[in-house]
GUFIZA-445224 format. One record per atom (N, C-alpha, C): x, y, z. Coordinates in steps of 0.05 Angstrom, whole numbers, plus 5000, padded with zeros to 4 digits. Each point is the difference from the previous one (the first is absolute). Example, Ala and Ser with C-alpha at 12.3 -4.5 7.8 and 13.67 -1.06 7.14 Angstrom:
<nodes>
526448865156
498250245000
501850245000
499350214986
501650245001
498550225014
</nodes>
This chain:
<nodes>
733395542083
499250084981
501849964975
498549824982
501749914983
499350124966
497750125002
499250054971
498950395003
500150124973
501250264999
497550105012
497049904999
498450125008
499850025034
501849895011
500750015032
501150224997
500550214988
502050214998
498650294999
500450175010
499150334993
501850004970
499050234985
502250154977
502350005002
500450135027
502150215008
502149645009
498049805012
502449795006
500849854973
498149994980
500049874979
503050114976
499850255008
501650204984
502949885013
499449975035
503449935001
501149654990
498349915009
500449664984
500650054976
498550084982
501050094962
502750125007
500850175012
502750095002
502249875001
499349915027
502149725004
500149784981
497749884986
500449824977
502250134983
499350234989
500950124983
504050055005
499550125023
503050035004
501549725014
499149805002
501249715003
500349894975
498750034976
500049894974
498150144984
499850164985
497850174980
500149844967
500749824999
499449804976
498549735012
498850065032
498149725010
497350044990
499349754994
497350034996
498049975026
498350155008
498949985020
496649824995
499749815013
497850045004
497649995015
498650105005
497850045015
497449855003
500049835016
497049785004
498050215023
497350024974
498350085027
497949934986
497250075021
498249894996
497850244993
498749944974
499050244987
500450054963
500150284994
499950275021
497350055011
499950165013
498450085015
498250184980
497350004990
498650184982
500450305010
499050134980
499650314995
497750095026
499150204998
497450145014
497649925000
498549955012
497049924996
500149714989
501549815001
500649764991
499849835024
497649875012
500949835025
501549754997
502149985026
501649854995
500849975036
501049695000
500749975021
502650065014
501350114975
502850145003
499550185021
498050184996
500050285013
499950055026
498549745013
499849975029
502749965006
500849854989
503349885006
502450235002
499150224973
501950275001
498850185030
497149965009
499550225029
502449845017
499449755004
501249825026
503450044994
500849944982
502550084995
502250255003
497550194990
500350355011
500550065024
497749855012
500150075032
501949855024
499949804991
502649825016
501750004991
500450044975
503549944991
501450184977
498850205004
500650234973
500449954982
498749744985
500449854970
497850104988
500049874978
497250154982
500649744970
498150044998
499049764975
500150244978
500449904978
500050224977
498649904977
499150284983
498649794973
503249964982
499149914973
501749994986
501850244989
498350204999
501550334993
501650045030
498549995018
502050085023
502549835004
500949784996
502149834998
501550124979
498850044971
501950084978
501150265004
497750205012
501850235018
502250035009
499649755024
502649995021
502749894987
498649774974
502649964990
501950134986
497750224993
501550184966
502050165030
498250095022
502050185014
502549905008
499849735001
503149925008
501649874974
499250124982
501449914976
499949794984
498349865005
498549734998
497949934977
500049824986
497750034981
498449685002
498149985001
498649734995
500449894976
502249745002
500649894965
498349754993
497849895032
498649794989
498649905028
497750044996
497549815026
500149714991
500249825019
499949784998
497349935021
497649844985
497649955021
500549795009
499949855028
500549705014
497349905002
499949774996
497749844996
499949875031
497049865002
499249975022
497550085011
499550214991
497150115005
499550275020
503750035007
499550305015
501250164984
499150255009
501850234980
502950095006
501649824995
502550005007
501950004972
500950224996
501750064977
502850225003
502649914984
502350065005
500050254979
501650325008
499550124980
504050025000
500450054976
504049934997
500350244989
501950155015
501050234997
503349934991
499950294985
503450084990
500150205010
502650095003
501850365007
500150054971
499250264998
500150114973
503250074991
502150035026
502749974991
499750425001
500150005012
500050395010
502950005006
502150034992
502650075008
501349735006
502350065009
501649755007
499449925033
500849815007
499349905026
501750185014
502150135003
501350225013
498650225007
498750064977
498450255005
497649925015
499249785009
497249975015
500250065029
</nodes>
Protein backbone atom coordinates (compact mmCIF):
# COMPACT_ATOMS: atom_id res chain seq x y z
CA UNK A 1 0.00 0.00 0.00
CA UNK A 2 1.89 3.01 -1.29
CA UNK A 3 -0.78 5.57 -2.14
CA UNK A 4 -3.40 7.15 0.08
CA UNK A 5 -6.33 5.59 -1.77
CA UNK A 6 -5.05 2.21 -0.56
CA UNK A 7 -6.10 3.17 2.96
CA UNK A 8 -9.44 3.78 4.66
CA UNK A 9 -10.16 7.24 6.09
CA UNK A 10 -9.32 5.98 9.59
CA UNK A 11 -5.99 4.55 8.45
CA UNK A 12 -5.25 7.68 6.40
CA UNK A 13 -5.84 9.79 9.51
CA UNK A 14 -3.14 7.78 11.31
CA UNK A 15 -0.73 8.27 8.40
CA UNK A 16 -1.29 12.04 8.35
CA UNK A 17 -0.98 12.22 12.15
CA UNK A 18 2.35 10.40 12.02
CA UNK A 19 3.65 12.77 9.34
CA UNK A 20 2.68 15.82 11.40
CA UNK A 21 4.27 14.40 14.54
CA UNK A 22 7.49 13.68 12.66
CA UNK A 23 7.67 17.02 10.84
CA UNK A 24 4.74 19.48 10.79
CA UNK A 25 6.63 21.66 8.31
CA UNK A 26 6.95 18.88 5.72
CA UNK A 27 5.28 19.28 2.36
CA UNK A 28 3.28 16.16 1.55
CA UNK A 29 2.89 15.00 -2.04
CA UNK A 30 0.01 12.66 -2.82
CA UNK A 31 0.27 10.84 -6.16
CA UNK A 32 -3.11 9.62 -7.36
CA UNK A 33 -5.06 8.27 -10.32
CA UNK A 34 -8.12 10.33 -10.87
CA UNK A 35 -9.81 11.84 -8.98
CA UNK A 36 -13.02 9.87 -9.17
CA UNK A 37 -15.98 11.95 -10.41
CA UNK A 38 -19.07 12.49 -8.26
CA UNK A 39 -22.40 10.62 -8.26
CA UNK A 40 -24.13 9.61 -11.50
CA UNK A 41 -21.02 10.14 -13.63
CA UNK A 42 -19.75 6.91 -15.21
CA UNK A 43 -16.05 6.31 -14.66
CA UNK A 44 -13.80 3.26 -14.44
CA UNK A 45 -12.54 4.44 -11.04
CA UNK A 46 -15.92 3.51 -9.58
CA UNK A 47 -15.31 -0.14 -10.41
CA UNK A 48 -11.90 0.11 -8.74
CA UNK A 49 -13.59 1.69 -5.71
CA UNK A 50 -15.87 -1.33 -5.35
CA UNK A 51 -13.01 -3.81 -5.70
CA UNK A 52 -10.72 -1.91 -3.36
CA UNK A 53 -13.42 -1.62 -0.72
CA UNK A 54 -14.26 -5.31 -0.79
CA UNK A 55 -10.72 -6.67 -1.06
CA UNK A 56 -8.56 -4.15 0.82
CA UNK A 57 -10.84 -1.88 2.86
CA UNK A 58 -9.55 0.96 0.71
CA UNK A 59 -11.32 3.71 -1.22
CA UNK A 60 -11.17 5.81 -4.34
CA UNK A 61 -12.20 9.36 -3.52
CA UNK A 62 -13.63 12.37 -5.28
CA UNK A 63 -11.63 15.61 -5.03
CA UNK A 64 -14.14 16.86 -2.47
CA UNK A 65 -13.57 13.71 -0.37
CA UNK A 66 -9.80 14.16 -0.61
CA UNK A 67 -10.06 17.81 0.42
CA UNK A 68 -12.29 16.87 3.38
CA UNK A 69 -9.76 14.20 4.45
CA UNK A 70 -6.91 16.70 4.19
CA UNK A 71 -8.87 19.36 6.11
CA UNK A 72 -9.84 16.86 8.81
CA UNK A 73 -6.13 16.25 9.40
CA UNK A 74 -5.14 19.92 9.42
CA UNK A 75 -3.77 20.03 5.86
CA UNK A 76 -4.66 22.22 2.93
CA UNK A 77 -4.08 21.48 -0.73
CA UNK A 78 -1.80 24.24 -1.97
CA UNK A 79 -1.23 22.98 -5.52
CA UNK A 80 -2.21 20.27 -7.97
CA UNK A 81 0.28 19.07 -10.56
CA UNK A 82 -1.01 17.11 -13.56
CA UNK A 83 1.46 14.67 -15.10
CA UNK A 84 1.86 14.19 -18.82
CA UNK A 85 1.69 10.85 -20.55
CA UNK A 86 -2.00 10.35 -21.24
CA UNK A 87 -2.82 8.56 -17.97
CA UNK A 88 -4.82 10.53 -15.44
CA UNK A 89 -2.03 10.82 -12.88
CA UNK A 90 -1.75 13.90 -10.74
CA UNK A 91 0.07 15.03 -7.63
CA UNK A 92 -1.61 16.95 -4.83
CA UNK A 93 0.70 19.14 -2.78
CA UNK A 94 -0.31 19.57 0.87
CA UNK A 95 0.90 21.79 3.69
CA UNK A 96 -0.01 21.46 7.36
CA UNK A 97 -1.83 24.54 8.64
CA UNK A 98 0.39 24.73 11.76
CA UNK A 99 -2.20 24.33 14.49
CA UNK A 100 -0.18 24.65 17.70
CA UNK A 101 3.38 23.57 18.24
CA UNK A 102 5.00 20.22 17.53
CA UNK A 103 4.93 19.41 21.27
CA UNK A 104 1.14 19.87 21.33
CA UNK A 105 0.56 17.40 18.46
